[in-house]
N, C-alpha and C positions, 0 to 999 in steps of 0.2 A: 504494500500500500504506500502510495506517495505521501510523504509527510511534509511537503513544502508549505501547505497552508494548515497550520495546526488547528485543532478543534478544542473548544472549551465548553464545559458544562458549568454554569454558574448557579449556585444555590445559597440559601441563607434565610434567616428569619425575615418576616415582613418588615419593610422599611429599613433594611440593613444596607441599602445602597446598590442593589443588584442592577437596576436599570441605569443608575448613574454610572456604574462601572461600564455597562454596555456603551453608553454615550461616549465615555472617555476612550474606550477601545475603538469605537467607530471613528472618532476624530483622528486617532493615531493611524488607522488603516487608510483613511482618506488622504492624510499627509503623504503617505507612501504611494499615492495614486493607484491603489489597487481597487478593483471593483467590489462594491458592497450592495447587498439587498436585504429585504426582509422588513421586520417590524420591531420597534422598541416601544414599550408602553411607558409613557412618562406621566408624571403627576406633579402638579403644584397644588392648587386648590381644586383643580379639575383633572380627571384622567383623560389621556389622549393616546391614540395610536399614532406613532410617528412612522410614516410610510417612507422608508429610506430612499428608494429610487426616485420618488417624485418630490422628496424633501418637503413633505406636506404633513400637517397634523389634522386629524379628524377626531371628533369626540368618541370616546370609549363608551360612555354611558348614554343610553337612549333617552331622548327627550320624551315627555309624556305622550306625545302623539305618534311616536315612532314604534315600529315593530321591534321586539327585543327578545333576547335570550336571557333568561334569568339564572343567576348564580348567587346564592345567598341573598344578601340585601341589594345586590347590584343588578341592574338591567342593562345588558350590553346591546348597543345598537346593532341590529342585524345587518343593516346596509353597510355600516363602517367595518363590521367584522368581515363581511364579504370582501371589501376593499383590502383589508389586512391580509386575508388568505390569498388574494390575487398577488399581492406584493411578495408574499412568502414564496408562492409558486414561481413567479417570475425571477425571484432572487436566487433560485437554485443554480443558475448558470453564472453567478458571480464568484469572485475569488473567496469572499466571505459572506455567509448568510446568517443573519440575526433572527432569532425567534424568541421574543420576550412577551409573555412568559407562559410556560405550559403549567396548567393547573387542573382543578377539578373538572372544568368543562371538557378538556381534552381527554381526561381519564374516563369520562362518561360518554365519549363518542361525539362530543359537540365541540364548539370553538374551532380551533385550528385542526382538529383531528382528521378532517377529510384530506388535508394536504400533507400531514406528517409522514405517512408511510412513504410517499414519494420523496420528499425532501430529506428525510433521515437516511435515505440510501446513499446520500452524497458521501464520498470517502474522505472528504477533507473540508476544512474551512467553515465548520459549523460553530456558531456561538449561540448557545441555547440556555435560556434561564428556565429553571424548573423550581417550582415552589418546594421548599424544604420538606414540608409535611408529606409530600408524595414522591420524593426523590427516588427512594428504593423501588416503589411500585412502578414509577416511570421506566426505570432501567429494566425491570422484569417485563413490562408490557411491550416495550418497543425494541428490545434486543438490538442495540446499536451495533452497526458493523464497522464503525470507524474508531480509531484511537482518539482518546480525549484526555484532557487534563481537567480535574475538578477544582473549581475555585469556590471556596466557602466564604461568603461575605460576612462581615461582623461589624455592624454599627460604627461607621466612621473610621475603620481601620483597613481600608481597602487600597491604599496607595501601594502597598507591597504587592498586592495582586495585580494591579495595573502595571507596575514595573516588571513583574514576571511575564505578563502577556507581551509587553513591548519588547522585552529581551528575546522572547521566543520568536516573535514575528520578525524582528530585525535580523536575528541570526539566519532565518530562513531566506530572507530577501536581500541580504547584503552581498 
């Protein structure tokens, strides 16, 4: 298996900086002028799908008049989830593909699950965030065929993880 584009599985507790780490990795990869695709879920006071290829943000949560997929107390916009899945599918041909985050929806056959089987067959360049509470179940369910490094985020202590990723990518592309 070609290891030129390393793969990373990012996990950790809620609000531990997983998506922020993804954004930092994305910026590093873009500086190297490598191709990137997929989706990063970002949140300030509102949750967004950041659609990497189009450099566009769309709402994660459904407005009251929109059709939605429910997960816990959240109502995910069906329309924007469809856009996110399209970006993940299109991103499979990029040097690096981001999928943030795999959670309960995907484990129950919803959310990104319809595109996961295809994109997780990529042998390299996967950067995937998996909710910590389902990490082991995810590994069992999807039986990944690529080599990966696990990065465990820990509330504000993620600079060393970013440095590790940068070193690995820089080593492969220098």
